[in-house]
N, C-alpha and C positions, 0 to 999 in steps of 0.2 A: 189562902191554901193554909190548912193547917201544920203544925209541928210534922205529924205523924205523915203524913204527904210529902212535904219536903224533904224526910227522911228516905222514903221509899226513891222519891227521884234522885236522891244523893246516891243511892243504893244499886241503882238501875245504870247511872251514867257511870259508877266505878266498873259493874260488872260487865257493860258496853265498851268500855274503855281497856280491860282484860284481856276480852275477845278479841277485839281489834289487834293489841300487842301481839297476842297469840297468833292470830291470823298472818300478820306481816311478818314475824319471826318464822312461821313454817312456810311461808311464800318463798322468800329467800333463803332457805335454812341449804346450811351447808349439808349436803348428804352424804354418805358412807357406803359401805359395803363391810359387812360384820365380817373379823376375821377368822379365819380356817384352822382348825388345829392340826396338825402334822400326821400323814401318814407314818404309825409306827416304823412301820418298814421301812419307810421312805424319809427321814428325818431330813429338815430343812429344805423341804420341797414345795409346800404348800404356796397357795399363791391365791390372792382376794384383793383383786385390782379395779376401780372404774377409773376410765381414763379415754381420753381423745385421742383419735389417729386421726391422720389426714390419708385420704383417698380419691383420687384426681386431687388433691390439693386443697381439699374440703374437708374441714373437722367433724368428725362423728363421732358420736361415744360407744363404748364397748363395756361390757361387764364380763370379766374373766374370773371365773373360779373353778378352784379343785385343791385337795388335799396331796395331790401328788403331779407335778407340773409336767411329768413324764409319761401321765395317762392318755388314752387315745382322746385326741381332740374331737368335740361334737360343737359346732358352730349351728347355730340356730338363725333362721331367717322367717321374721314375723310377717303376719298377714295384712290384712287391710284393702287397699292399702294404707302405709302410713298407722295401721294401729300395731305399737311393739309389745313385744312380749317380755321385755327386761322388767317392767311394772311389776310380771306376776312370778318373778323368779325366784324370790322369796319362798312362796305359796307351794311350790311343786319341785324343785331343781334339789333342792339339799341332797337327799339320795342318790343322785346323780354325780355330786360333785363328791363320793368317796371313790367312783371309779373311773371318770371322767374329767378331763379337762373342759369344761362348759362356757362357753361363748355366746352370752346375747349382745345385738347390737340394733343399735336403734340407726335405722338408713335416716338417708337425706330427708327431710321433712318430717319427720317422725320423733314423737317424745321429746326425749332429750337432747336428739339434735337440730331442733325444729328451728329454723332461721326466719319465718316469714317469705318475704317476695324477695330475700336474697337466694333464695334456690329455687325461683322459677326455671330460668334459664338450665338447668341441672336435671327436671322433673322430667326425664327417660327411663322408662324399664330397661333399657339398650344398658344405659350407664348403670344400674343396679347391678346387670350380670357381670358390668366389666370390676364394678366395685367390688363384686363378692368375690370374683376371680384373686382381685389386687389383696383381698382382707387375706385371704386362704395362703397366699405366698408370704405374706410377714408374720402370723401366726406360724408357719410351717419353718422359716428364718429363725422365729425367735425360740420356739419349742422344740425343736428336735428335728425337725423333718419329714415327721410322717404325715401320713394321708387323713385328710378329715372327713368323720361323719358328718355328714351334711343332712339335717334336718330343716324342711321349708313347710312352714304351716299356712293352708289356706291359698290367699294369693301369692305368698313368697315358695308355694311349693310351684310353682310356674318358673320361678327363678331359680330356683334348686334345679330343677329336670332340665335346663338348658345349661346350668353351669357341669353338670355331672355328664351330661351329653357332649358338652366341648370341649371338659378337659377334665377327663377320667384320670390322668398322671396325676389330679389333687386331691381325688376322692374316693374315698375307700370304702365306702356305702353311700348311698342314697335314700332317707327315708321322707315320706311325704305324707303327713299328717293332715287329714283333709284337703285331700289332691284334688286341683282341680283338673279338668279332663276334657267335659263336652263342652260345646259352644254355650255361650250365657243366654242366649234363646232357648235353649232346650232345658237348660236347668231352670229357668223360672216357669217354664209350661210344668216341670216335675213340680217344683213348689206350690206352684196353683193348684194341681192334681191332689196335692197332699193338704195343704190348708182347706180345699174344699172340704174336704171329708173330715178335717179336725171340725171347723167350724162349725158344718152340718151336726155333728153330732155334739156339740155342744152349743148348740143354739144361737151361735152367732150370727144374726138374723144380715148386719149392715156389711160384714166382710165376704158371705154368700152372695148377698148381690152385687157386690163390689166385683169379686172375681168374674161373677156370671155375665155380668153387661160388660166385663171388659176395661173395668173404669181402673187408673192408677194409684196404687195406694203402697207405702212403705213396704215390703217385701222383708226386708230385715227385722222391721219391729214385728212383724205378724211372726216371721217364724222365729222370732226369741219368744214371743208370747206365748204359743204352743208349744214349746220345749225340744224345737230343730236345729238349737245351736248350745243351750246348755239345756241337758236331759233333765235336771231337778231345779231349774230354775222358769223364772218366765219374764225376763228382762235384762237388763245389762245391768243391773245395780249389785250383784256380786261381782262383776270384772271390776268396777268402778271402787267398791270399797278396796277390795283388794291392791287396787292402784294406792291408796291413798296409806295403805301399808307398809307400801315398800320404802325400806330404807335407804336404797339408791334414788329414789324422788321425791322433791318437796312438793308444795302444794302448785308450784308455778310451774314444774316437769308435768302434773296430771292436767294443768291447765293448757298447758303448750303440746299434749296429747289428744284431748280434744279438739285444738285448733288444727293440729297438724294432721287429722283424718278429715276433714273437710277441705283442709288447703289440699293434701294430697288428691285427693278424688278430683278436684277442680284443676288441677295444673299437670297430674303424671299423665306422660303419654305413654302409651303403652305399644313400643316400638317392637319390641324385642321378637314378635314371632306376630303371624296372622292368622285368624281361623283360631279353630280348636287345638288345645295343646295337644290332643293325641294322634292330631295328622303332624300338627309342626314338630313333634318330638318323638317319632316312633320307635326310636333305638337308642337305650342308654348302656354302656359297654362298661358299668361298672353293677354289683349285685342292688337291688331295687327292693325296698320294703314300703306296704301300702299301710300306715296306722289309721285306721278308719273308725270313728263310734258308730255301733249299731243303730243309733237312732239321730244321726247327722243326715239335716233335711237344708243346710245350707250348700255343700258339695255333697250332692246323692249317692250313696253307695255303689246305686248299678251304674253310675259314669265313671268311676274309679274299679269296676271289676272288668269292664266295656274294655278299659285302657290298658289295665292290667292282661287279657286276654290277647292284647293285639300290640303289645309292647315286647318288643325285641332286647333283651338282656340276659347275662351271663347267669344271673338267678333273681328271681321275682316270686314275692310272697306278698298274701295279703292277711293282715294281723289285724284281727279285731277286737273291740274293745265293748263289749254286752253293757255296759249300764253309762257311754258316754253318749255324746253327741258331736260337738263341733270343736270341743277344745277336751280329748281324753288325755293330755298330760297334766290339765287341772284336775278332771273327775277322777281321773282312775290315777293316779300316780305310782303307784308302788308296782301296778302293772305296766306302765308306760317304761320304768326302771329294768325291770325286767326282760321286758321287751329289748328294750334298747343293747343289754347285757347279752340279750343272745345276737344281736346285729353284731359285735363287736367280736364273739367266740365265732361265727360263723365266715368272718372276713379276715383279710389280711392287710395289716397295718403299712 
């Protein structure tokens, strides 16, 4: 080995060690949530807190942000199951923080709250409903007693609908984003029909053959690939990139998110209701808004419209996001903000 080769080897070693050191530091990085400037009309009332709360005795992480702690509370219930929204908060909710007290919550087994096997005995949808009620009660006691605007996304929309139906005394309005409604078998059939049309149009012979032969394939990957989850992307990369930029998440938290999604799918007992949600929750005695991306093929709009027609609620409305699929808060954050402001204006706390 000549001198130049030895020098290059040393440089490569130094660079490798530096990369490893940065990765190790990022892995266990002390995370934070950035401070928020006070609302000039309400000095001293801003809050930016990343903290653990105990629900049914178990520690779970919440992110509470708003420039006025007395503003209406908006509690997000993430989907998946096990797919937390806290990691996306920095990308879409800053405008919301001007008008609301926004709470993100990594539920048991998800994201920052992931504990692995220790959570297995507690992985039940019915317990998620009970945890939600307990968290709302804690938030109301801490921030003044007003009812919350409950926002459920995807799988979380089932939890949200159940909570709103059972405890209307806690909920100012229920907002379902990518609302689940139909039986899962019907959803898969609708996805197959849409995917077949997309695959045929784009000459994807292998997917056409798989669908027509009723062979098993990863529906989620296929729906993402054709823009049915993110309207302007063909995979999950933008979601993971957004996660890596979250100040509230270390690299370990991002890794736990990946593990938590698989863990939750493997261990969660869906014992909160049977059959289709539209049959299990036919009445919600608070105002209901369904925020639906026009291009959503994860929770097909036809199912959401069918549920809306059948639902008994004092007020009910479909709010369309024309440039979105399953994540309208990420794809149209300004329209999402305006829509939530209208929900607050039309309801009483």
